[in-house]
mmCIF file of the N, C-alpha and C atoms, coordinates in Angstrom:
data_MODEL
# 
_entry.id   MODEL 
# 
loop_
_atom_site.group_PDB 
_atom_site.id 
_atom_site.type_symbol 
_atom_site.label_atom_id 
_atom_site.label_alt_id 
_atom_site.label_comp_id 
_atom_site.label_asym_id 
_atom_site.label_entity_id 
_atom_site.label_seq_id 
_atom_site.pdbx_PDB_ins_code 
_atom_site.Cartn_x 
_atom_site.Cartn_y 
_atom_site.Cartn_z 
_atom_site.occupancy 
_atom_site.B_iso_or_equiv 
_atom_site.pdbx_formal_charge 
_atom_site.auth_seq_id 
_atom_site.auth_comp_id 
_atom_site.auth_asym_id 
_atom_site.auth_atom_id 
_atom_site.pdbx_PDB_model_num 
ATOM 1   N N  . MET A 1 1  ? 0.849  -1.181 0.000  1.00 0.00 ? 1  MET A N  1 
ATOM 2   C CA . MET A 1 1  ? 0.000  0.000  0.000  1.00 0.00 ? 1  MET A CA 1 
ATOM 3   C C  . MET A 1 1  ? 0.891  1.238  0.000  1.00 0.00 ? 1  MET A C  1 
ATOM 4   N N  . THR A 1 2  ? 0.653  2.141  -0.893 1.00 0.00 ? 2  THR A N  1 
ATOM 5   C CA . THR A 1 2  ? 1.383  3.394  -0.946 1.00 0.00 ? 2  THR A CA 1 
ATOM 6   C C  . THR A 1 2  ? 0.383  4.541  -0.886 1.00 0.00 ? 2  THR A C  1 
ATOM 7   N N  . ASN A 1 3  ? 0.683  5.495  -0.046 1.00 0.00 ? 3  ASN A N  1 
ATOM 8   C CA . ASN A 1 3  ? -0.145 6.676  0.087  1.00 0.00 ? 3  ASN A CA 1 
ATOM 9   C C  . ASN A 1 3  ? 0.750  7.883  -0.156 1.00 0.00 ? 3  ASN A C  1 
ATOM 10  N N  . THR A 1 4  ? 0.394  8.708  -1.076 1.00 0.00 ? 4  THR A N  1 
ATOM 11  C CA . THR A 1 4  ? 1.195  9.880  -1.398 1.00 0.00 ? 4  THR A CA 1 
ATOM 12  C C  . THR A 1 4  ? 0.656  11.093 -0.661 1.00 0.00 ? 4  THR A C  1 
ATOM 13  N N  . LEU A 1 5  ? 1.539  11.787 0.022  1.00 0.00 ? 5  LEU A N  1 
ATOM 14  C CA . LEU A 1 5  ? 1.159  13.008 0.708  1.00 0.00 ? 5  LEU A CA 1 
ATOM 15  C C  . LEU A 1 5  ? 1.093  14.171 -0.278 1.00 0.00 ? 5  LEU A C  1 
ATOM 16  N N  . THR A 1 6  ? 0.363  15.215 0.090  1.00 0.00 ? 6  THR A N  1 
ATOM 17  C CA . THR A 1 6  ? 0.187  16.370 -0.781 1.00 0.00 ? 6  THR A CA 1 
ATOM 18  C C  . THR A 1 6  ? 0.891  17.584 -0.198 1.00 0.00 ? 6  THR A C  1 
ATOM 19  N N  . ALA A 1 7  ? 1.846  18.128 -0.944 1.00 0.00 ? 7  ALA A N  1 
ATOM 20  C CA . ALA A 1 7  ? 2.521  19.360 -0.538 1.00 0.00 ? 7  ALA A CA 1 
ATOM 21  C C  . ALA A 1 7  ? 1.795  20.535 -1.185 1.00 0.00 ? 7  ALA A C  1 
ATOM 22  N N  . VAL A 1 8  ? 1.554  21.556 -0.391 1.00 0.00 ? 8  VAL A N  1 
ATOM 23  C CA . VAL A 1 8  ? 0.892  22.770 -0.867 1.00 0.00 ? 8  VAL A CA 1 
ATOM 24  C C  . VAL A 1 8  ? 1.882  23.917 -0.703 1.00 0.00 ? 8  VAL A C  1 
ATOM 25  N N  . PHE A 1 9  ? 2.086  24.695 -1.778 1.00 0.00 ? 9  PHE A N  1 
ATOM 26  C CA . PHE A 1 9  ? 3.025  25.816 -1.758 1.00 0.00 ? 9  PHE A CA 1 
ATOM 27  C C  . PHE A 1 9  ? 2.287  27.099 -2.086 1.00 0.00 ? 9  PHE A C  1 
ATOM 28  N N  . GLU A 1 10 ? 2.605  28.128 -1.350 1.00 0.00 ? 10 GLU A N  1 
ATOM 29  C CA . GLU A 1 10 ? 1.971  29.426 -1.565 1.00 0.00 ? 10 GLU A CA 1 
ATOM 30  C C  . GLU A 1 10 ? 3.048  30.490 -1.740 1.00 0.00 ? 10 GLU A C  1 
ATOM 31  N N  . LYS A 1 11 ? 2.897  31.298 -2.766 1.00 0.00 ? 11 LYS A N  1 
ATOM 32  C CA . LYS A 1 11 ? 3.810  32.417 -3.019 1.00 0.00 ? 11 LYS A CA 1 
ATOM 33  C C  . LYS A 1 11 ? 3.422  33.555 -2.096 1.00 0.00 ? 11 LYS A C  1 
ATOM 34  N N  . VAL A 1 12 ? 4.405  34.057 -1.353 1.00 0.00 ? 12 VAL A N  1 
ATOM 35  C CA . VAL A 1 12 ? 4.202  35.196 -0.451 1.00 0.00 ? 12 VAL A CA 1 
ATOM 36  C C  . VAL A 1 12 ? 5.282  36.230 -0.762 1.00 0.00 ? 12 VAL A C  1 
ATOM 37  N N  . PRO A 1 13 ? 5.141  37.458 -0.280 1.00 0.00 ? 13 PRO A N  1 
ATOM 38  C CA . PRO A 1 13 ? 6.150  38.482 -0.593 1.00 0.00 ? 13 PRO A CA 1 
ATOM 39  C C  . PRO A 1 13 ? 7.587  38.090 -0.239 1.00 0.00 ? 13 PRO A C  1 
ATOM 40  N N  . GLU A 1 14 ? 7.764  37.300 0.823  1.00 0.00 ? 14 GLU A N  1 
ATOM 41  C CA . GLU A 1 14 ? 9.107  36.902 1.260  1.00 0.00 ? 14 GLU A CA 1 
ATOM 42  C C  . GLU A 1 14 ? 9.651  35.695 0.501  1.00 0.00 ? 14 GLU A C  1 
ATOM 43  N N  . GLY A 1 15 ? 8.847  35.058 -0.307 1.00 0.00 ? 15 GLY A N  1 
ATOM 44  C CA . GLY A 1 15 ? 9.255  33.858 -1.050 1.00 0.00 ? 15 GLY A CA 1 
ATOM 45  C C  . GLY A 1 15 ? 8.113  32.868 -1.141 1.00 0.00 ? 15 GLY A C  1 
ATOM 46  N N  . TYR A 1 16 ? 8.241  31.731 -0.426 1.00 0.00 ? 16 TYR A N  1 
ATOM 47  C CA . TYR A 1 16 ? 7.209  30.691 -0.454 1.00 0.00 ? 16 TYR A CA 1 
ATOM 48  C C  . TYR A 1 16 ? 7.020  30.105 0.929  1.00 0.00 ? 16 TYR A C  1 
ATOM 49  N N  . ILE A 1 17 ? 5.801  29.639 1.185  1.00 0.00 ? 17 ILE A N  1 
ATOM 50  C CA . ILE A 1 17 ? 5.536  28.806 2.341  1.00 0.00 ? 17 ILE A CA 1 
ATOM 51  C C  . ILE A 1 17 ? 4.961  27.499 1.818  1.00 0.00 ? 17 ILE A C  1 
ATOM 52  N N  . GLY A 1 18 ? 5.170  26.451 2.566  1.00 0.00 ? 18 GLY A N  1 
ATOM 53  C CA . GLY A 1 18 ? 4.649  25.156 2.141  1.00 0.00 ? 18 GLY A CA 1 
ATOM 54  C C  . GLY A 1 18 ? 4.242  24.332 3.338  1.00 0.00 ? 18 GLY A C  1 
ATOM 55  N N  . TYR A 1 19 ? 3.299  23.443 3.119  1.00 0.00 ? 19 TYR A N  1 
ATOM 56  C CA . TYR A 1 19 ? 2.876  22.533 4.173  1.00 0.00 ? 19 TYR A CA 1 
ATOM 57  C C  . TYR A 1 19 ? 2.374  21.237 3.555  1.00 0.00 ? 19 TYR A C  1 
ATOM 58  N N  . VAL A 1 20 ? 2.315  20.212 4.387  1.00 0.00 ? 20 VAL A N  1 
ATOM 59  C CA . VAL A 1 20 ? 1.791  18.926 3.950  1.00 0.00 ? 20 VAL A CA 1 
ATOM 60  C C  . VAL A 1 20 ? 0.338  18.863 4.399  1.00 0.00 ? 20 VAL A C  1 
ATOM 61  N N  . GLU A 1 21 ? -0.525 18.744 3.426  1.00 0.00 ? 21 GLU A N  1 
ATOM 62  C CA . GLU A 1 21 ? -1.969 18.797 3.662  1.00 0.00 ? 21 GLU A CA 1 
ATOM 63  C C  . GLU A 1 21 ? -2.434 17.766 4.699  1.00 0.00 ? 21 GLU A C  1 
ATOM 64  N N  . GLU A 1 22 ? -1.886 16.568 4.645  1.00 0.00 ? 22 GLU A N  1 
ATOM 65  C CA . GLU A 1 22 ? -2.347 15.469 5.490  1.00 0.00 ? 22 GLU A CA 1 
ATOM 66  C C  . GLU A 1 22 ? -1.589 15.343 6.822  1.00 0.00 ? 22 GLU A C  1 
ATOM 67  N N  . LEU A 1 23 ? -0.625 16.208 7.056  1.00 0.00 ? 23 LEU A N  1 
ATOM 68  C CA . LEU A 1 23 ? 0.234  16.052 8.233  1.00 0.00 ? 23 LEU A CA 1 
ATOM 69  C C  . LEU A 1 23 ? 0.384  17.386 8.966  1.00 0.00 ? 23 LEU A C  1 
ATOM 70  N N  . PRO A 1 24 ? -0.540 17.692 9.881  1.00 0.00 ? 24 PRO A N  1 
ATOM 71  C CA . PRO A 1 24 ? -0.437 18.950 10.629 1.00 0.00 ? 24 PRO A CA 1 
ATOM 72  C C  . PRO A 1 24 ? 0.926  19.078 11.308 1.00 0.00 ? 24 PRO A C  1 
ATOM 73  N N  . GLY A 1 25 ? 1.493  20.256 11.224 1.00 0.00 ? 25 GLY A N  1 
ATOM 74  C CA . GLY A 1 25 ? 2.782  20.515 11.840 1.00 0.00 ? 25 GLY A CA 1 
ATOM 75  C C  . GLY A 1 25 ? 3.949  20.442 10.874 1.00 0.00 ? 25 GLY A C  1 
ATOM 76  N N  . ALA A 1 26 ? 3.742  19.832 9.715  1.00 0.00 ? 26 ALA A N  1 
ATOM 77  C CA . ALA A 1 26 ? 4.801  19.751 8.704  1.00 0.00 ? 26 ALA A CA 1 
ATOM 78  C C  . ALA A 1 26 ? 4.667  20.968 7.790  1.00 0.00 ? 26 ALA A C  1 
ATOM 79  N N  . ASN A 1 27 ? 5.479  21.985 8.051  1.00 0.00 ? 27 ASN A N  1 
ATOM 80  C CA . ASN A 1 27 ? 5.427  23.195 7.232  1.00 0.00 ? 27 ASN A CA 1 
ATOM 81  C C  . ASN A 1 27 ? 6.822  23.789 7.126  1.00 0.00 ? 27 ASN A C  1 
ATOM 82  N N  . ALA A 1 28 ? 7.006  24.667 6.137  1.00 0.00 ? 28 ALA A N  1 
ATOM 83  C CA . ALA A 1 28 ? 8.318  25.255 5.873  1.00 0.00 ? 28 ALA A CA 1 
ATOM 84  C C  . ALA A 1 28 ? 8.133  26.588 5.162  1.00 0.00 ? 28 ALA A C  1 
ATOM 85  N N  . GLN A 1 29 ? 9.215  27.344 5.145  1.00 0.00 ? 29 GLN A N  1 
ATOM 86  C CA . GLN A 1 29 ? 9.225  28.596 4.387  1.00 0.00 ? 29 GLN A CA 1 
ATOM 87  C C  . GLN A 1 29 ? 10.621 28.822 3.836  1.00 0.00 ? 29 GLN A C  1 
ATOM 88  N N  . GLY A 1 30 ? 10.701 29.616 2.780  1.00 0.00 ? 30 GLY A N  1 
ATOM 89  C CA . GLY A 1 30 ? 11.991 29.909 2.192  1.00 0.00 ? 30 GLY A CA 1 
ATOM 90  C C  . GLY A 1 30 ? 11.871 30.910 1.067  1.00 0.00 ? 30 GLY A C  1 
ATOM 91  N N  . GLU A 1 31 ? 13.031 31.312 0.563  1.00 0.00 ? 31 GLU A N  1 
ATOM 92  C CA . GLU A 1 31 ? 13.057 32.309 -0.509 1.00 0.00 ? 31 GLU A CA 1 
ATOM 93  C C  . GLU A 1 31 ? 12.712 31.712 -1.863 1.00 0.00 ? 31 GLU A C  1 
ATOM 94  N N  . THR A 1 32 ? 13.069 30.431 -2.079 1.00 0.00 ? 32 THR A N  1 
ATOM 95  C CA . THR A 1 32 ? 12.786 29.798 -3.363 1.00 0.00 ? 32 THR A CA 1 
ATOM 96  C C  . THR A 1 32 ? 11.908 28.563 -3.168 1.00 0.00 ? 32 THR A C  1 
ATOM 97  N N  . LEU A 1 33 ? 11.235 28.173 -4.219 1.00 0.00 ? 33 LEU A N  1 
ATOM 98  C CA . LEU A 1 33 ? 10.381 26.992 -4.173 1.00 0.00 ? 33 LEU A CA 1 
ATOM 99  C C  . LEU A 1 33 ? 11.208 25.742 -3.866 1.00 0.00 ? 33 LEU A C  1 
ATOM 100 N N  . GLU A 1 34 ? 12.381 25.637 -4.466 1.00 0.00 ? 34 GLU A N  1 
ATOM 101 C CA . GLU A 1 34 ? 13.238 24.479 -4.222 1.00 0.00 ? 34 GLU A CA 1 
ATOM 102 C C  . GLU A 1 34 ? 13.679 24.410 -2.761 1.00 0.00 ? 34 GLU A C  1 
ATOM 103 N N  . GLU A 1 35 ? 14.020 25.552 -2.189 1.00 0.00 ? 35 GLU A N  1 
ATOM 104 C CA . GLU A 1 35 ? 14.408 25.613 -0.783 1.00 0.00 ? 35 GLU A CA 1 
ATOM 105 C C  . GLU A 1 35 ? 13.270 25.124 0.116  1.00 0.00 ? 35 GLU A C  1 
ATOM 106 N N  . VAL A 1 36 ? 12.049 25.557 -0.188 1.00 0.00 ? 36 VAL A N  1 
ATOM 107 C CA . VAL A 1 36 ? 10.890 25.153 0.601  1.00 0.00 ? 36 VAL A CA 1 
ATOM 108 C C  . VAL A 1 36 ? 10.617 23.660 0.431  1.00 0.00 ? 36 VAL A C  1 
ATOM 109 N N  . ARG A 1 37 ? 10.774 23.148 -0.778 1.00 0.00 ? 37 ARG A N  1 
ATOM 110 C CA . ARG A 1 37 ? 10.566 21.699 -1.004 1.00 0.00 ? 37 ARG A CA 1 
ATOM 111 C C  . ARG A 1 37 ? 11.510 20.872 -0.132 1.00 0.00 ? 37 ARG A C  1 
ATOM 112 N N  . GLU A 1 38 ? 12.774 21.235 -0.108 1.00 0.00 ? 38 GLU A N  1 
ATOM 113 C CA . GLU A 1 38 ? 13.755 20.506 0.699  1.00 0.00 ? 38 GLU A CA 1 
ATOM 114 C C  . GLU A 1 38 ? 13.450 20.636 2.187  1.00 0.00 ? 38 GLU A C  1 
ATOM 115 N N  . SER A 1 39 ? 13.128 21.840 2.617  1.00 0.00 ? 39 SER A N  1 
ATOM 116 C CA . SER A 1 39 ? 12.804 22.065 4.029  1.00 0.00 ? 39 SER A CA 1 
ATOM 117 C C  . SER A 1 39 ? 11.550 21.306 4.440  1.00 0.00 ? 39 SER A C  1 
ATOM 118 N N  . LEU A 1 40 ? 10.599 21.206 3.530  1.00 0.00 ? 40 LEU A N  1 
ATOM 119 C CA . LEU A 1 40 ? 9.351  20.509 3.825  1.00 0.00 ? 40 LEU A CA 1 
ATOM 120 C C  . LEU A 1 40 ? 9.585  19.002 3.977  1.00 0.00 ? 40 LEU A C  1 
ATOM 121 N N  . LYS A 1 41 ? 10.495 18.447 3.184  1.00 0.00 ? 41 LYS A N  1 
ATOM 122 C CA . LYS A 1 41 ? 10.839 17.032 3.347  1.00 0.00 ? 41 LYS A CA 1 
ATOM 123 C C  . LYS A 1 41 ? 11.426 16.794 4.734  1.00 0.00 ? 41 LYS A C  1 
ATOM 124 N N  . GLU A 1 42 ? 12.321 17.672 5.149  1.00 0.00 ? 42 GLU A N  1 
ATOM 125 C CA . GLU A 1 42 ? 12.929 17.561 6.479  1.00 0.00 ? 42 GLU A CA 1 
ATOM 126 C C  . GLU A 1 42 ? 11.875 17.723 7.577  1.00 0.00 ? 42 GLU A C  1 
ATOM 127 N N  . ALA A 1 43 ? 10.981 18.682 7.415  1.00 0.00 ? 43 ALA A N  1 
ATOM 128 C CA . ALA A 1 43 ? 9.932  18.916 8.409  1.00 0.00 ? 43 ALA A CA 1 
ATOM 129 C C  . ALA A 1 43 ? 9.028  17.694 8.528  1.00 0.00 ? 43 ALA A C  1 
ATOM 130 N N  . THR A 1 44 ? 8.714  17.069 7.413  1.00 0.00 ? 44 THR A N  1 
ATOM 131 C CA . THR A 1 44 ? 7.880  15.864 7.417  1.00 0.00 ? 44 THR A CA 1 
ATOM 132 C C  . THR A 1 44 ? 8.557  14.743 8.194  1.00 0.00 ? 44 THR A C  1 
ATOM 133 N N  . GLU A 1 45 ? 9.837  14.539 7.941  1.00 0.00 ? 45 GLU A N  1 
ATOM 134 C CA . GLU A 1 45 ? 10.582 13.507 8.659  1.00 0.00 ? 45 GLU A CA 1 
ATOM 135 C C  . GLU A 1 45 ? 10.607 13.796 10.160 1.00 0.00 ? 45 GLU A C  1 
ATOM 136 N N  . LEU A 1 46 ? 10.809 15.056 10.535 1.00 0.00 ? 46 LEU A N  1 
ATOM 137 C CA . LEU A 1 46 ? 10.857 15.435 11.946 1.00 0.00 ? 46 LEU A CA 1 
ATOM 138 C C  . LEU A 1 46 ? 9.512  15.226 12.646 1.00 0.00 ? 46 LEU A C  1 
ATOM 139 N N  . VAL A 1 47 ? 8.426  15.578 11.975 1.00 0.00 ? 47 VAL A N  1 
ATOM 140 C CA . VAL A 1 47 ? 7.098  15.401 12.567 1.00 0.00 ? 47 VAL A CA 1 
ATOM 141 C C  . VAL A 1 47 ? 6.803  13.914 12.761 1.00 0.00 ? 47 VAL A C  1 
ATOM 142 N N  . LEU A 1 48 ? 7.120  13.100 11.765 1.00 0.00 ? 48 LEU A N  1 
ATOM 143 C CA . LEU A 1 48 ? 6.887  11.657 11.892 1.00 0.00 ? 48 LEU A CA 1 
ATOM 144 C C  . LEU A 1 48 ? 7.722  11.063 13.019 1.00 0.00 ? 48 LEU A C  1 
ATOM 145 N N  . GLU A 1 49 ? 8.974  11.463 13.123 1.00 0.00 ? 49 GLU A N  1 
ATOM 146 C CA . GLU A 1 49 ? 9.839  10.958 14.183 1.00 0.00 ? 49 GLU A CA 1 
ATOM 147 C C  . GLU A 1 49 ? 9.336  11.399 15.562 1.00 0.00 ? 49 GLU A C  1 
ATOM 148 N N  . ALA A 1 50 ? 8.916  12.637 15.684 1.00 0.00 ? 50 ALA A N  1 
ATOM 149 C CA . ALA A 1 50 ? 8.385  13.130 16.960 1.00 0.00 ? 50 ALA A CA 1 
ATOM 150 C C  . ALA A 1 50 ? 7.127  12.355 17.349 1.00 0.00 ? 50 ALA A C  1 
ATOM 151 N N  . ASN A 1 51 ? 6.265  12.095 16.377 1.00 0.00 ? 51 ASN A N  1 
ATOM 152 C CA . ASN A 1 51 ? 5.052  11.321 16.660 1.00 0.00 ? 51 ASN A CA 1 
ATOM 153 C C  . ASN A 1 51 ? 5.390  9.906  17.097 1.00 0.00 ? 51 ASN A C  1 
ATOM 154 N N  . ARG A 1 52 ? 6.400  9.295  16.465 1.00 0.00 ? 52 ARG A N  1 
ATOM 155 C CA . ARG A 1 52 ? 6.836  7.959  16.877 1.00 0.00 ? 52 ARG A CA 1 
ATOM 156 C C  . ARG A 1 52 ? 7.315  7.965  18.318 1.00 0.00 ? 52 ARG A C  1 
ATOM 157 N N  . GLN A 1 53 ? 8.122  8.945  18.672 1.00 0.00 ? 53 GLN A N  1 
ATOM 158 C CA . GLN A 1 53 ? 8.653  9.029  20.032 1.00 0.00 ? 53 GLN A CA 1 
ATOM 159 C C  . GLN A 1 53 ? 7.536  9.231  21.058 1.00 0.00 ? 53 GLN A C  1 
ATOM 160 N N  . LEU A 1 54 ? 6.588  10.095 20.737 1.00 0.00 ? 54 LEU A N  1 
ATOM 161 C CA . LEU A 1 54 ? 5.462  10.315 21.644 1.00 0.00 ? 54 LEU A CA 1 
ATOM 162 C C  . LEU A 1 54 ? 4.657  9.032  21.848 1.00 0.00 ? 54 LEU A C  1 
ATOM 163 N N  . MET A 1 55 ? 4.442  8.288  20.778 1.00 0.00 ? 55 MET A N  1 
ATOM 164 C CA . MET A 1 55 ? 3.677  7.057  20.873 1.00 0.00 ? 55 MET A CA 1 
ATOM 165 C C  . MET A 1 55 ? 4.434  6.002  21.662 1.00 0.00 ? 55 MET A C  1 
ATOM 166 N N  . GLU A 1 56 ? 5.749  5.923  21.469 1.00 0.00 ? 56 GLU A N  1 
ATOM 167 C CA . GLU A 1 56 ? 6.564  4.972  22.230 1.00 0.00 ? 56 GLU A CA 1 
ATOM 168 C C  . GLU A 1 56 ? 6.430  5.236  23.727 1.00 0.00 ? 56 GLU A C  1 
ATOM 169 N N  . GLU A 1 57 ? 6.450  6.500  24.110 1.00 0.00 ? 57 GLU A N  1 
ATOM 170 C CA . GLU A 1 57 ? 6.292  6.863  25.515 1.00 0.00 ? 57 GLU A CA 1 
ATOM 171 C C  . GLU A 1 57 ? 4.903  6.481  26.026 1.00 0.00 ? 57 GLU A C  1 
ATOM 172 N N  . GLU A 1 58 ? 3.887  6.704  25.199 1.00 0.00 ? 58 GLU A N  1 
ATOM 173 C CA . GLU A 1 58 ? 2.514  6.426  25.606 1.00 0.00 ? 58 GLU A CA 1 
ATOM 174 C C  . GLU A 1 58 ? 2.249  4.933  25.784 1.00 0.00 ? 58 GLU A C  1 
ATOM 175 N N  . ILE A 1 59 ? 2.846  4.087  24.949 1.00 0.00 ? 59 ILE A N  1 
ATOM 176 C CA . ILE A 1 59 ? 2.565  2.650  25.022 1.00 0.00 ? 59 ILE A CA 1 
ATOM 177 C C  . ILE A 1 59 ? 3.585  1.890  25.870 1.00 0.00 ? 59 ILE A C  1 
ATOM 178 N N  . SER A 1 60 ? 4.551  2.578  26.387 1.00 0.00 ? 60 SER A N  1 
ATOM 179 C CA . SER A 1 60 ? 5.574  1.938  27.211 1.00 0.00 ? 60 SER A CA 1 
ATOM 180 C C  . SER A 1 60 ? 4.930  1.205  28.386 1.00 0.00 ? 60 SER A C  1 
ATOM 181 N N  . GLY A 1 61 ? 5.302  -0.065 28.554 1.00 0.00 ? 61 GLY A N  1 
ATOM 182 C CA . GLY A 1 61 ? 4.775  -0.869 29.642 1.00 0.00 ? 61 GLY A CA 1 
ATOM 183 C C  . GLY A 1 61 ? 3.438  -1.517 29.360 1.00 0.00 ? 61 GLY A C  1 
ATOM 184 N N  . LYS A 1 62 ? 2.852  -1.253 28.204 1.00 0.00 ? 62 LYS A N  1 
ATOM 185 C CA . LYS A 1 62 ? 1.560  -1.843 27.847 1.00 0.00 ? 62 LYS A CA 1 
ATOM 186 C C  . LYS A 1 62 ? 1.786  -3.066 26.961 1.00 0.00 ? 62 LYS A C  1 
ATOM 187 N N  . ASP A 1 63 ? 0.805  -3.942 26.939 1.00 0.00 ? 63 ASP A N  1 
ATOM 188 C CA . ASP A 1 63 ? 0.832  -5.120 26.080 1.00 0.00 ? 63 ASP A CA 1 
ATOM 189 C C  . ASP A 1 63 ? 0.296  -4.691 24.712 1.00 0.00 ? 63 ASP A C  1 
ATOM 190 N N  . PHE A 1 64 ? 1.144  -4.704 23.684 1.00 0.00 ? 64 PHE A N  1 
ATOM 191 C CA . PHE A 1 64 ? 0.736  -4.220 22.370 1.00 0.00 ? 64 PHE A CA 1 
ATOM 192 C C  . PHE A 1 64 ? 1.425  -5.001 21.262 1.00 0.00 ? 64 PHE A C  1 
ATOM 193 N N  . ILE A 1 65 ? 0.914  -4.847 20.078 1.00 0.00 ? 65 ILE A N  1 
ATOM 194 C CA . ILE A 1 65 ? 1.490  -5.436 18.865 1.00 0.00 ? 65 ILE A CA 1 
ATOM 195 C C  . ILE A 1 65 ? 1.826  -4.298 17.923 1.00 0.00 ? 65 ILE A C  1 
ATOM 196 N N  . LYS A 1 66 ? 3.044  -4.293 17.405 1.00 0.00 ? 66 LYS A N  1 
ATOM 197 C CA . LYS A 1 66 ? 3.464  -3.302 16.405 1.00 0.00 ? 66 LYS A CA 1 
ATOM 198 C C  . LYS A 1 66 ? 3.801  -4.045 15.127 1.00 0.00 ? 66 LYS A C  1 
ATOM 199 N N  . GLU A 1 67 ? 3.349  -3.497 14.005 1.00 0.00 ? 67 GLU A N  1 
ATOM 200 C CA . GLU A 1 67 ? 3.669  -4.065 12.706 1.00 0.00 ? 67 GLU A CA 1 
ATOM 201 C C  . GLU A 1 67 ? 3.633  -2.991 11.643 1.00 0.00 ? 67 GLU A C  1 
ATOM 202 N N  . PRO A 1 68 ? 4.354  -3.179 10.542 1.00 0.00 ? 68 PRO A N  1 
ATOM 203 C CA . PRO A 1 68 ? 4.295  -2.208 9.449  1.00 0.00 ? 68 PRO A CA 1 
ATOM 204 C C  . PRO A 1 68 ? 2.869  -2.084 8.947  1.00 0.00 ? 68 PRO A C  1 
ATOM 205 N N  . PHE A 1 69 ? 2.465  -0.878 8.647  1.00 0.00 ? 69 PHE A N  1 
ATOM 206 C CA . PHE A 1 69 ? 1.098  -0.618 8.210  1.00 0.00 ? 69 PHE A CA 1 
ATOM 207 C C  . PHE A 1 69 ? 1.019  -0.235 6.740  1.00 0.00 ? 69 PHE A C  1 
ATOM 208 N N  . GLY A 1 70 ? 2.013  0.425  6.242  1.00 0.00 ? 70 GLY A N  1 
ATOM 209 C CA . GLY A 1 70 ? 2.007  0.877  4.853  1.00 0.00 ? 70 GLY A CA 1 
ATOM 210 C C  . GLY A 1 70 ? 3.189  1.791  4.604  1.00 0.00 ? 70 GLY A C  1 
ATOM 211 N N  . THR A 1 71 ? 3.284  2.248  3.396  1.00 0.00 ? 71 THR A N  1 
ATOM 212 C CA . THR A 1 71 ? 4.380  3.117  2.979  1.00 0.00 ? 71 THR A CA 1 
ATOM 213 C C  . THR A 1 71 ? 3.802  4.457  2.563  1.00 0.00 ? 71 THR A C  1 
ATOM 214 N N  . ILE A 1 72 ? 4.481  5.514  2.980  1.00 0.00 ? 72 ILE A N  1 
ATOM 215 C CA . ILE A 1 72 ? 4.077  6.869  2.583  1.00 0.00 ? 72 ILE A CA 1 
ATOM 216 C C  . ILE A 1 72 ? 5.196  7.439  1.743  1.00 0.00 ? 72 ILE A C  1 
ATOM 217 N N  . SER A 1 73 ? 4.872  7.906  0.559  1.00 0.00 ? 73 SER A N  1 
ATOM 218 C CA . SER A 1 73 ? 5.863  8.534  -0.314 1.00 0.00 ? 73 SER A CA 1 
ATOM 219 C C  . SER A 1 73 ? 5.930  10.014 0.004  1.00 0.00 ? 73 SER A C  1 
ATOM 220 N N  . THR A 1 74 ? 7.147  10.499 0.259  1.00 0.00 ? 74 THR A N  1 
ATOM 221 C CA . THR A 1 74 ? 7.272  11.938 0.532  1.00 0.00 ? 74 THR A CA 1 
ATOM 222 C C  . THR A 1 74 ? 8.188  12.563 -0.466 1.00 0.00 ? 74 THR A C  1 
# 
């Protein structure tokens, strides 16, 4: 299963802002579109990693099953 995320870019006076439609908190800004694209990839990775860490803390000590669920293309 592959799910593709959607990047949204907006031209602003300072350059561009971008965010991932399906992932609140993944956003970036920069002077060029390419700069924002690269920053947005990094922001997406950071948000996913932070969410993983938060979940690990929440389920610590509980009886649970973890397994791969799918692939997200970024």
